[in-house]
C-alpha positions in Angstrom: 126.4 99.7 108.2 124.9 98.3 105.0 122.2 100.4 103.4 120.2 97.3 102.6 120.0 96.3 106.3 118.9 99.8 107.2 116.1 99.7 104.6 115.0 96.3 105.7 114.9 97.3 109.3 113.0 100.5 108.4 110.3 98.3 106.7 109.7 96.6 110.0 109.9 99.8 112.1 107.5 101.6 109.7 104.6 100.1 111.6 105.0 103.0 113.9 105.0 105.8 111.3 103.9 104.6 107.8 102.3 101.1 108.1 102.4 99.0 105.0 103.0 102.1 102.8 106.8 102.0 103.2 107.2 98.2 102.8 105.1 98.3 99.7 107.1 101.1 98.1 110.4 99.4 99.1 109.2 96.1 97.6 108.6 97.7 94.2 111.6 100.1 94.2 114.5 98.1 95.5 116.1 95.3 93.4 117.8 93.4 96.2 116.2 90.0 96.9 116.9 90.1 100.7 115.4 93.6 101.1 112.3 92.5 99.1 112.0 89.5 101.4 112.0 91.7 104.5 109.7 94.2 102.9 107.2 91.5 102.0 107.3 90.1 105.6 106.8 93.5 107.1 103.9 94.3 104.7 102.1 91.1 105.7 102.7 91.7 109.4 101.4 95.3 109.0 98.3 94.0 107.1 97.2 91.5 109.7 95.9 94.0 112.3 94.2 96.0 109.6 92.4 92.9 108.3 91.4 91.7 111.8 90.2 95.3 112.6 88.1 95.4 109.5 86.5 92.1 110.4 85.9 93.2 113.9 84.3 96.4 112.6 82.1 94.4 110.2 81.1 92.0 113.0 80.2 95.0 115.3 78.1 96.7 112.6 76.2 93.5 111.7 75.7 92.7 115.4 74.3 96.1 116.3 71.8 96.1 113.5 70.7 92.5 114.1 70.1 92.5 117.8 66.5 93.1 118.9 66.4 92.8 122.6 68.5 94.1 125.5 69.3 90.6 126.8 71.0 89.5 123.6 72.6 92.9 123.3 74.5 92.3 126.6 75.9 89.0 125.4 76.8 90.6 122.1 78.7 93.5 123.8 80.6 91.0 126.0 81.7 89.0 123.0 82.6 92.2 121.1 84.8 93.4 123.9 86.4 90.0 124.2 87.3 90.2 120.4 88.5 93.8 120.9 90.8 92.6 123.7 92.1 89.8 121.5 92.6 92.3 118.6 94.6 94.6 121.0 96.7 91.7 122.1 97.5 90.6 118.5 98.4 94.1 117.6 100.8 94.5 120.5 102.4 91.1 119.8 102.9 92.1 116.1 104.3 95.4 117.1 106.9 93.8 119.4 107.6 91.1 116.7 108.3 93.9 114.1 110.7 95.6 116.4 112.5 92.4 117.2 112.8 91.6 113.5 114.3 95.1 112.9 116.9 94.6 115.6 117.7 91.1 114.2 118.2 92.5 110.7 120.5 95.3 112.0 122.6 92.8 114.0 123.1 90.3 111.2 
């Protein structure tokens, strides 16, 4: 098996053990264009849940400190849980996508 394919697949699988650290290192260390392409895709797919999670955390903090009554707090909590469920769904989909991409790279 080709070492470049293994490194490319590891960039996708690294979501489970070293998210966006391994693809970033591989992108700057390896000189192969195909490996750089997969490292960049893996890095972006690892960054999406982090960015959404940070926005969700910011939304939660701003909402907690700006709600004054219990009635509006209930509505805010429901919206926050809906966004958390959406975040969880996106994270699971991206995890499955990364694993599928790793298998595709190894099979090609």
